[in-house]
C-alpha positions in Angstrom: -19.9 -15.8 -15.6 -17.1 -15.5 -18.3 -18.3 -18.1 -20.8 -21.0 -16.9 -23.0 -23.3 -19.1 -25.1 -22.2 -19.7 -28.7 -24.1 -17.6 -31.3 -24.8 -18.8 -34.8 -24.5 -17.1 -38.2 -26.1 -18.4 -41.3 -26.1 -16.9 -44.8 -27.8 -18.7 -47.7 -26.3 -17.7 -51.0 -27.2 -18.5 -54.6 -23.6 -19.4 -55.7 -21.8 -22.7 -55.6 -19.7 -23.6 -52.5 -16.4 -23.1 -54.4 -17.3 -19.6 -55.3 -18.5 -18.8 -51.7 -15.2 -20.2 -50.4 -13.3 -18.1 -52.9 -15.0 -15.0 -51.7 -14.2 -15.8 -48.1 -10.5 -16.5 -49.1 -10.4 -13.0 -50.8 -12.0 -11.3 -47.7 -10.1 -13.1 -44.9 -6.4 -12.3 -44.7 -4.5 -15.5 -44.3 -2.4 -15.8 -41.2 -0.3 -18.8 -40.1 -1.7 -18.9 -36.6 -5.3 -18.0 -36.2 -4.8 -16.5 -32.8 -1.2 -15.4 -32.4 -0.2 -14.0 -35.8 0.6 -10.3 -35.8 -1.7 -8.4 -38.1 -0.1 -5.0 -38.4 0.2 -3.8 -41.9 -2.6 -6.0 -43.2 -5.5 -4.4 -45.1 -8.2 -7.0 -44.6 -10.7 -6.4 -41.9 -10.8 -10.1 -41.1 -7.9 -12.5 -40.6 -7.9 -16.2 -40.3 -7.8 -19.4 -42.4 -9.9 -20.8 -45.1 -9.4 -24.4 -46.1 -11.4 -27.3 -47.6 -14.8 -25.7 -47.0 -14.1 -24.6 -43.5 -12.9 -21.3 -42.2 -11.9 -19.6 -39.0 -11.9 -15.8 -38.7 -11.4 -12.9 -36.3 -11.4 -9.2 -36.6 -8.0 -7.7 -37.4 -6.8 -5.1 -35.0 -3.6 -4.1 -33.3 -4.5 -5.1 -29.7 -5.2 -8.4 -28.0 -8.6 -9.2 -26.6 -9.0 -12.7 -25.2 -12.8 -12.3 -24.9 -13.1 -11.7 -28.6 -15.7 -14.1 -30.1 -14.0 -16.1 -32.8 -15.9 -17.4 -35.8 -15.6 -21.0 -36.7 -17.6 -21.9 -39.9 -18.0 -23.9 -43.0 -19.5 -23.6 -46.5 -22.0 -26.4 -47.4 -23.9 -27.0 -50.6 -27.7 -26.5 -50.7 -30.2 -27.0 -53.5 -30.2 -23.3 -54.3 -26.5 -22.7 -54.0 -24.6 -22.9 -50.7 -24.8 -21.9 -47.1 -22.2 -20.1 -45.2 -22.7 -20.9 -41.5 -20.7 -20.9 -38.3 -20.7 -20.0 -34.7 -19.0 -17.4 -32.6 -17.2 -18.9 -29.6 -15.2 -17.7 -26.7 -12.0 -19.7 -26.3 -12.2 -22.2 -23.4 -8.6 -21.7 -22.2 -9.1 -17.9 -22.0 -12.1 -18.5 -19.7 -10.0 -20.9 -17.6 -7.2 -18.4 -17.3 -9.6 -15.6 -16.3 -11.4 -17.7 -13.8 -8.1 -18.7 -12.3 -7.1 -15.0 -12.0 -10.3 -14.2 -10.3 -9.9 -17.2 -7.9 -6.3 -16.3 -7.1 -7.2 -12.6 -6.4 -10.0 -13.7 -4.2 -7.8 -16.0 -2.2 -5.0 -13.4 -1.9 -7.5 -10.7 -0.8 -9.1 -13.1 1.7 -5.7 -14.1 3.1 -4.7 -10.4 3.4 -8.0 -9.4 5.2 -7.7 -12.3 7.6 -4.0 -11.4 8.3 -5.0 -7.7 9.0 -8.0 -8.7 11.1 -5.8 -11.1 13.1 -3.2 -8.5 13.9 -5.8 -6.0 15.1 -3.5 -3.1 14.3 -5.3 -0.7 11.8 -9.1 -0.6 11.8 -10.4 -3.1 9.3 -12.3 -0.3 7.4 -9.0 1.4 6.5 -7.7 -1.7 4.6 -11.0 -2.8 2.9 -10.9 -0.2 0.0 -7.8 -1.7 -1.5 -9.3 -5.2 -2.1 -12.6 -3.6 -3.3 -10.7 -1.4 -5.8 -8.8 -4.5 -7.0 -12.0 -6.5 -7.6 -13.6 -3.5 -9.2 -10.6 -3.1 -11.6 -10.9 -6.8 -12.5 -14.6 -6.5 -13.2 -14.1 -3.3 -15.2 -11.4 -5.0 -17.4 -13.7 -7.9 -18.0 -16.7 -5.7 -18.9 -14.6 -3.6 -21.3 -13.2 -6.8 -22.9 -16.7 -8.2 -23.3 -17.9 -5.1 -25.0 -15.0 -5.1 -27.3 -15.6 -8.8 -28.1 -19.3 -8.1 -28.8 -18.3 -5.2 -31.2 -15.9 -7.6 -33.0 -18.7 -10.1 -33.4 -21.0 -7.4 -34.7 -18.4 -6.2 -37.1 -17.7 -9.7 -38.4 -21.4 -10.3 -39.0 -21.7 -7.0 -40.9 -18.6 -7.8 -43.0 -19.9 -11.2 -44.0 -23.4 -9.9 -44.8 -21.9 -7.2 -47.1 -19.6 -9.8 -48.7 -22.5 -11.9 -49.7 -25.2 -9.2 -50.1 -25.4 -9.5 -53.9 -25.9 -13.2 -53.8 -27.9 -13.7 -50.6 -31.0 -15.9 -50.8 -33.7 -14.8 -48.4 
């Protein structure tokens, strides 16, 4: 439901790994915490960390989106230069929190409906729209967050492709 499969990115470049890592370092704004650092006032489109041939990156924006697909990657040497590769992942703890929220809401709604049905006071049809609207709101929030996360992944792919466009090996 919430967890999506990891998606890979791979760019073969005709430059040494040290130069590829230097390009990444110049394009990714360094933040202390990959997930929690504020990014207001930064100019880079990507923020994250680059260290010892590995990097982690996410799109810089002023809002929080837990379903953003985060890029975990590395730079490895190849006979023709180097390879920048990685995969986009959804954080496991975010999926756990969202699943817990869904479960809690379903339990509360079920308890509420059973309570109302047991009291037999108002007709059951007059109280059903509330829980349906609540579930619809949760589904809508999740759908919007997914779409935003997919756009962030697409933007990251585009930024990295442009960063290495002049040295890409096809």
